N, C-alpha and C positions, 0 to 999 in steps of 0.2 A: 557802735564802732569800736569804742574803747573797750567795752567789755569782750568782743570778739578777739581783739589783739591780745587782752589779758588771758583769755582761755587758751589762745595759741601759745602763748609763753608759757602758760601752766603745763601744757601738753609736752612742749619741748622740754621743759625741765624734768618732768617725769620720765620721758624717754632717755634723758641723759643719766638719770639715776639707775633705771633699769640697765642701760648700757654698761654702766659702771659695775654692777653687780654681776652681769654675764661676763665681763672681761675678767673679773676675778675667778669666776668659775672656769673660764677658758684657761686662764693661765695654770690653774691647779691640775686640770685635765691633761694638758699638755706635758706637764711635768711627771704625773702620776699614773695617768691613764683612768682616773676615777672622777665621778660626779659628786660633788660635795653636797649638793642641795637635793632633797627628795622630790620636792615639787617642781623641779626643772622640767622643762618641755620634753616629753617622752620622745617625740619625733626627732627633735634636735639632738637628744642624748644618744639614740639609737644610730644616728648618722655619725656623730663624732666617734662613737665605738668602731663603726665599719671603717671610717677614715684611719683611725689609730691602727686597725688591723692591716689596712692596705699599705701602711707606713708612708702615708702622704706628708711630705715636709710642711709643717704648719707655717714656716717662715718664708716659704716660696710663693705660692699663689699664682704663678704664671702658667698658663696652659701651654704644654709642650707638644701636644697632639694636634696639628694643623694639617688638614688635607691639602694636598696640591691641587693645581687648577683642574686636572682631568678627573681626579676622584671626586673633587666638590661638585663638578658638573654632573657627574653620575648620581650623586647623592640628591641634588636638586631635581633631576629628571625622574628619578625614582618617587619622588613627593611632589611632582608638579602639579597634581590635581590639589592637594593640601595647600600649596603656596598659592595658587590661583584663587582658592576660596578664602584663604586667611588674610592675604595682602590688604584687600579693600577694608576689612574690618579692622585690621592692625592699624591702618591710616586713620580710621575714625577714632580709635582708643589714642593714638598719639596726639590727635588734634586737641584732646582735652589736657594733655600735659606739656604741650609745646612751650619751650622756654624754661621748663622747670628742671632741666637737667637729667630728665628720665629717658630711658632707651626701651623701645618696644621690640621683641625679637621673637622669632619662631625657630624651633629646633625640630628634628626628627626624633624617633624613638631611641636613636643612638646617641642623642646629645649634640649632634652636629647643628651648628647654628646656620640656618638656611637663609633667614631674612632678618634685617635690622633697620630700624627707623629711629633717629635721634638728632639732637643738636650737635652740631659740628664739635663744639668744645668737649661735650660728654663722650662722644665717638673717640676723640683723640685721647682722652682720659682712659678710656676702656682699652684702647690699643696697648697701653702699657703692660697689661696682664693678659694680651692676646684674647681680650673679650670681643670678638669679631666674627664675621661670616667665615665659615670653613673650620672653626675651632670646635673641639669636641669638649663640651663643657659637662663632664661627669664627675661624680665623687671620685672615682679612682684617679682622675686627672688633677682635680683642683679642690677636692675636699667638699665639705657640706656647703652646698649653694642651692638655690630655689630650683633650678633646671634639673641638676643632677639628683637632687633628694626626691623631686616629685617623680622622677623616672623610677626611682626604688619603691616609694611609697604609693604612687598611683593615685594620690588625692591632691587637691589643691593645698598650697603651702606658702607662707611668707617666711623669709630668712633675713633677719635684721641685724646689721652691724656685727658685734662680736659673736653672733650665733654662727657665722661663717668659720669653717675650720681653719682656714688660711688667714694670716694676719693682714695681707694686703687687700683683703676683701672687706675689712672691718668699717670701711668708709662707705659701704654700699648697703642698700636695702633692696631685696628682690622678692617679687611676688609672682608665682607661677601656677598654672593649672594644666592638668593633662588633657590630651584630646584623644578621644576614642572614635574608631570607626564603627560601621553598622555590625559588625561581628564582635563588638567589645574588645578590639585589639587596640593597644596603645600605640599610636602613630605619631605622636608629636607632643610639644609643650609650646604654650605661648607665655611669655615671660615679660615682665616690666621691671627694670633696674634703675636706680637713682641714688641720690645722696642719702645717706642714713638719717639725716636730720630731717628730711621731708617724709619720714614714715608716717603713713595715715591708716587708720583702720579700714577706710574704704578702697584702698588701693587694691588689695586681694580681691574685694568683691568686684571691682571693675574688670580685672583680669579674668575672673571665673566667668562673668557675663560675656566678655569676648570669645572665651573658649566654648561656652554654650552656644553662643551665635555661629561659630565656625562649624561645630558638629551639627547644628540644625541645618545650615546650609548644605553640608555634606550629605545629609539624610535627604533633603530635597532634591539635590542633583541626583543622588543615587537613585530615588524614586523615579525621578524624571528620565534618568537613564533606562531604569526597568521598564518604565511605561513605554519608551521609545521603542526598546527592544521587543516589548510585547506587541505593540502596534505593528512593528515591521514584521513580526512573525505572523500575526493574524492577517495582515495584507497579503503576505506570501501565501498563506493558506487559502485565503479568499481568492487571489488571482490564479492559484495553481490547482483549485478543485476541478474535479472531473465533471461536476455537476455545474450547471448554470446557477449564479447567484446574484440576487438584487437587493440592495438596501433601500428602504423607503422611509422618509422622515414622518413625523406625526401629522404633517399636512398632506400626506398622501402622494408626495413627489419623490421621484427616483433620485437618489443622491450618488450611489456607485453601483456599478455592474462589473462582473469579471469577463475574462477573455472568452470562456465558453458561452456566456450569455450573449456576447456581442456576435458570436458565430450563429446562435439560435435565432436572434433577432435579425441578423443581416445588418446590423447598424453598429457604428462606432459608439463608444462610451459618451462621446460629447454630443452625440445626436440623440441619446436617450436621457441623459442627466437633466433633472429639471422637469421632466414630463409626468403627468400624472399616471400613477400605476394603473388605473382602469383602461388607459390607452392600449396596454399591452396584455394586460390580465382582466379582461371584462368579466368572464364567468367566475374567475377566482374571487374576485372583489365582491361579487354578489353572495358568494359562499361565505366569506369572511364577515361581511356586513361593515359595520362602523369600525374603523381602526382603532377608536379610542376605547372600544370594549376590550381589545387585547384577545380576541378569539383566535385561537390556533387551529390549523388544519393539518392533516397528514396524509400524504400520499393519495391526493385527489387527482383525477383526471380532468384536464381542463385544456381548451384551445388557447393558444398564444398567438397574438397578432403581430407578425414581424413584417419586414420589408418585402419579404417573398410570399407573403400570404399567411395562412393559418398553419400553425404546426401543433399538433397534439402531444402534449406533454403530461408527465406525472409530476405534480407539484406539492410542496409542504411549505406552510408559512408558519412563523414564530414571532411573537411580539417581542420588542426590546423594551426592558423597563428601566427607569432611572433608579437612584438610590432610595427614592421614596415609594417605590413600586408603581409609579404612574407610567403608562405607556408612552414611550418616547420615539417609537418607529415600529419597523417591520423588516424581517429578513425572509426572502422567498428563495427557496431551493428547488430547482426544477431540471428535469431531463426529458428529452424527446422519448415518448412512449416506445418509438421504435427501438431506441438504444437500450431501454429497460427490458423490452421483449428479447432482444438479442441476447443480453446477459442472462435472462432467466433461461433461455433456450440452451445456452452453453452450459450453464450450471446443472439444468434438468435433463442433460442428454439429447437436447434436440439439435443434434449435429450429425454429420456424415461421417462414418469412420472407415468406409470401405472405399477402395480404389480399384481401376481395371486390373492392377497387378494382383489383385485377390481373386480374380476370376481364374479358376483352375480348369484346364482342357485345351485339347488340340484339334477337336474335331472341326471339320469345315463349317458345320451348322453354327457351333458356338462362335467360331472366329468371325463369322459373317456377322452375327448379332453384336460382337464387341466392336467390329469396324463401324457398323452403322451408328452404334451408341456414341463412339468417339467422335464422329462426324456431327452428330446432333447435339453434343454436349455444348458447344459454344454458340449454337443458335439459340433464338429466343422462343422458338416454336413449342407447343405443347407436344408431350410425348405419350404415346399409348404402348405399355408393356404387356404383351399377351403371352401367356404360357400357364402349364399346369401348376397346381399348388406345389411348392417346395422346389421350384426351378431356379429360384435366385433373384425374383423380380425386385425386392427391395435392395439387393446387393448391386444390381444394375442401376437402379435409381440413385443410390448414394454415390456410385462410381462416377455416374454423370453429373452429379451435383459438384463433385469435388473436381471434375475436369473442365468445369465451366467458370465463366467469368463471376458467378455467385458463390464461389467456394468459401468466401469469408462471411457469407450471410448465413442464416438459420436454414436448417433442414428439418421440416416438420412433417411427421407422417400421421395419417389419420387412416384407421381401418373403417371403412364405411359399412362393413357388414357386422362389425362387433358393437356399434353404437345403436342403442334403441332409437326408432325413427323419431319419437317426440323429443329427443335430445340432440338429434343430429344438427338441427338449424343452429342452436345456441352453442354447439361445440365448434361448428365451422365460423359462424359470423359473430359470437359474442352476444351479450344482451346489456341492456341498461339497468340501472338501479330501479327495482319495483317493477320490472317487466313481468314477474310472475311470483307466485308464492315461493318463498325460498331462495329467491335471487340475492346474490351477495350484494352487501352495501357497496355502493360505488360502481356496481356493475362489473363486466368482465370482458376482457378481449377475447376473441376467437381464434381459430387456428389460421385464418387468412391474415389477420393483423400480426400475429406471431411469426408467420413465415415471410412478412413483408421485407423485401431486399434479398430474399433467398428462394428456396424451393419448396413447394407443397406438394407432398406425395400422398396421392388419394388411392390407398390400396382396396381392393375388391370394390371398384367403382360400380361394377354390375349390380351390386346389391343395394345401391342407393335408391330410396323410394322416389316414385315419379313426382311426388308433391315438392320434394326438395331440389330436384333436378332444375326446375325452373330458376330458383335462386342461384344455383351454382352456375347456370348459364349466364345469368346477368353479371355475377361477379367476374367470370372468365372474360366476358365481351367488354365490360365497361371498366375494369380494373378499379372497382369501388364497391364497397359493402355498406350496409346498414344494419347496426346492431338490433336485435329483437328488442321491441319495445321503445325504440329511439327513431328520430327522423333525421338524424345528422349523417351526412354522407362521408365515409372515412375511404380516402385513396389507398389502394394496396398495390404493391409492386410484387407480383409473385410469378414464379414460373411453375406451371403444372405439369406434373409427371403422374400418369394414371396406371394402374394396373388391374389386370383382371385375368380370371381363368375361364371366363364364359366368351362365347362368340358374340360380341356386342352387335354385330350387324344383324345376327339371327334375332337378338333380343329386340332390335329396333322393328324388325318386321313382325314380331310378336306384339308389340306395342308396350314392352316392358321397359323400353329405354327410348329417350327422346332423340329424334333424328338430327336436330338442330345442335344439341349437346354433343352428340356423337361426332359429327364432323368438326365441332370446335376442338374436342380433345384429340382426335385421331388425325392430327397433322403428320406426324411421323410415327410409324408403327414398327416396333421391333419385336420380333417373335423369338422367345427363348424355347430351345429344344428341350424336350424331355429327357431324362437320363438314358432310358431304354433306346432313344435314337441315336445316342453317341457312345456305345459300349467301350469304344477305345479310350474315353476319358474316365472310365470307372476306376482302373488301376491308380491314375494320377490322383483323382479325388480320394480314393481310399487311403493312399499313402499320406496325403496331405492331412486328412482327419486324424490318422493314426499317430502321426507325430505331434499334432497340435494337443490331441487328447492326452496323450502319454505324458507331455510336458506339463499340463494342468494337474495331472494326477500324481505328478513327481515320480514317475516310474520310467525305466528304460524302454526304448521302442522294442516291442516283442518280434521275433521271427514269425514269417507267415507261411504256412504250407502252400504249395502251388495249387492243391485242389481247392482252397478257399476261394482264390481268385477266379476259378472256372465256375464255381456257383455265382459268385457276384456278378459276373459278366452275363450269364444266362438268365438272372433274375430280371423281371420286367420293372421293378421299382416303381410301384404306383405313387409312392411319396416322394419319389426323385430324390434330390440331393439331400433335402432334410432328412429323408428316411435312412439314406446311407450314413449320414453323420451319426444318427441314432444308433444305428447297427454297431457302427465302430465303438462307440461310447459303451454299449451294453456288452460287446465281446471283451473289451478291456476289464470291465468290472468283474467278469467271472474267469479271467485268465490268471493262473497263479504259477505257471512253470515257464513263462518267457516264451511260449509258443502258441500262436493261434492256429488252431485246426478246424476242420469242418463241425466238429462236435461244439464249437463255440458259436456257430451260426444259429440264428433264430430259426425256429422251426418252420416259420412261413417261407423263408428264403429257400431252405432245402426241399421242402414238400412242393413248392409252387416253381421250382426250378425246371425249366423244360429239359435241361440236359438229364436231370435226375429221373423225370418222367420217361424220357426216351430210353434211358439206359435200362429201366426196369422193364419196359415193353420189349426191348430188343434182346435182352437175355431170354425172354420167354419165346422169342422168334427164332430166325434163321441166323447162321453165322455171319451172313453178309451184313445183316443189320448191325452186328457187334463190330465188325470192322468199319463200318461207317462211322460208328460213335467214336471209335479210336481215331479215326482220321479227323474227325470234328474236334476232338480234345487236342489233337496236334495243332490245329489251327490256332486254338485258344491259347496253348502255351506259346506259340510263336508270336501271337499278338502281345502276350504278357511279356515276353523276352524283349520284343521291340520297345514297348513302353519303358522296361526297365532300364534299357540302353539309353533312351531319350532322357530319362529323369536322371541318370548318373552323369550324362554329358552336361546337363544344366548344372548339376550340383558341383562339378569339379571344373566348370568353365571350359569344356572341351579338351581337357586333359585326358587323352585316351590311355595313357599308362596307368592313371589312377582308376579309370573306369574298368581296365582289363584286371587289375589287382582286386579291385571290389568284387568283380564277378568270377574271380579265380579262374580265369581264362587268359590265353597268350594275346600279345598286341596283334599277331597275325590273324588270330581267330576274330578279334574285334573288327579288323578292316573287312575281313570276309563277311561278317554279319551286317556291317554299315552297307556293303554293296547289295546283300541279300535282301535287306529291308528298305533299300532306296533311301538311306539317311545320309544327308549332306550336313557338313559343318561350316 
C-alpha cells in the first residue's frame, strides 16, 4: 500500500516536471511563435501554430461562441441519434470517475457541446470559461484543446495542462476521441476533462473505449434499421405479389401466407398458419419429398385443396437455407392455372381483336346476321356459324366474344381441319406427362383449359373425325375434360362457337357427323351471306380495304376508275371477302401512277366477269343487246353512286355541304339524288 502511494507520488512529481518544461516552451512560443524543442509533441506543435495563425488570445481562454436556446435545440435534434446512443455509455464512463473532479461530455462535429456529466463543483468551475452545453469548443475559439484538436486531427488525443494554448486551461487535462458514422464521416467527439494533477495514462484509453462502444452501438442500430427496412420491404413484396406465396418452416408447418394465397385458399391467414403444408399441397409435397433434402421444383401443375375445393395451380417451391447451408424452410409460389393460361393467351395473341363495328356492309342479309349475332352474344348457348370460306366467320366469332360477358376472358381458335387427326385430341384436351413418346415433361394443357372462362372457336368443325366427336360431345355436355393419359377430371367453363362451310345436317345424314353433337352445337345458327349475294356491299368493302392497305403500305389512296367497280360488282367472288381483300392488295402493288384501272384487275376477275362476257357476245349480236348492256351498266353506275353518297354521309357525319363538295356537285343535286335513291338521314 505504501509502495503504491510512493509510486503515485513519483508519477505526480514527474508530471510536475514535464508541466514545468512545457510551460517554458509555451511562454517562448507565445512570445516568438517558435518551438524551442525538436522532440516536442508534433500534434501539439501543429495545433499551437494553427492557433497562432488564428490570432487566438492565449491569455483569454473563455469561449465566446455560445448558441442560443433555439440554435442549441436544433443542434441536439440534428444529432439526436448520437446523443441517445452515447448518453448511457457516457454515464458508465462517468461512474468510474465520480467524485474525482472529471467531466464527461459529447460534442458534434462542429465542436458544440451537446451533453455533459460531472460533479457540481467541477461544472461550476468549467462555467467560468464557458465550458458547458451549447458552447462551441474549437481551436478557433479557445485554442489547443482535446475537443478542437481532435476535430482537426481526427485521431484520439490527450492535451495536458500547459499543452493547452490558452493559459486559463492550464489547470485542466483533457482526453478526447473522434466518433465516426458508417460512412467514415466524423460526427462527434467524446471527451473527459479534469484537474491536470489527475492525469493518468489510462484516461485516454477509457475515452477511446467509450468512443468505440458508441460507434459499435451505432453500427448495430444502423444494421438493425437496415434489417428492419429490408424486412419491411420483403414483407411488402411478399404481401403485394401477384402470385400466391406461402412460407413453410423446417417442421413442415405454414408460418405466413400473402393476400393472394388467402384468396386462392378461401381462408384467412390465421386459419392457415400453423397447419401442415401437405393439407393444402398434397401432390406437391409428394413431388418435393422430404423438406430436409432441400429439393426445389419449378412450374409444376398441382391441385391445391382450399375451402371451396380443389384449384389447379402452377407452383414452384424453393428451399430456404441458413448461414450454414442447412434447410430452414420452404417458400412456395403458385398461381391458378387458369390465370396463367389467360396470361399466356394474351401474350400469344389468343384474344379477340374484332368487333361488330368492323363488319362492313349494308345488305339486308348481312345486317340480319349481325342482328342475330348481337342478340346471341350475351347468351350462353353454343353458336354455329355457317358460310362459305372467306365470308368472315372468325370475324363474327371474335365480335360475338367481345360483345359478350366473357370479353375479358381468352378467345382461343382451333382449326379442326388443319390439325392431324392423331394430334387433335391432345390439342383440344391436353395430355399428362408420359402419355406418349415425346410428351413434354409435366404434361400440357389443351385448348379447352386455355379457353376456360372465355370462348373456344372451333373452325371447320365439319372436318373433325368421328372418333374425336365423342370426346368433344362429352366436354360440351359435362363442362369437364380429362387429359390424355390421365384420369383426373378438370372442370372447364367455355362458350363454344363453331364454324363450317359444310351443310352439317347433310353430313349427319351421310353419317359423317354425329347427330347428338350437331344438336349440341347448333343451338343458334347464323348464316353469313356470300359476297356475290350482296353486291351492294362490294364498293364499301373495296374502299375499306383500299384505305387500310394504302395506309399499311405508306402510300396515298389512289383514285379508282368507274369501270373497275363495274367489274368488281359483276364478278362472282368464289373466295368471298378474303379474295376481295387479296385483289385490292395485289392492285396496289402494281399501281404506280395513283390511278387504279381495269388493267390492274386480275385476269380471272376480267375474264370471268359476266358483264365482260355479255359485252363480247352482244357486240357480235344485234344493236338491241348493246343497248341492254348500256342500260345494265347505267344501273351499276347508279348503284355505285348511291354507295358513294352513303359512304360520304358516314364520313362527314351527315354534313351534306361536305358531301356535295367532295362529289363536285351542288347541294340541290345532292338533295335530288337523296330522293332518287330513297336515302334518309
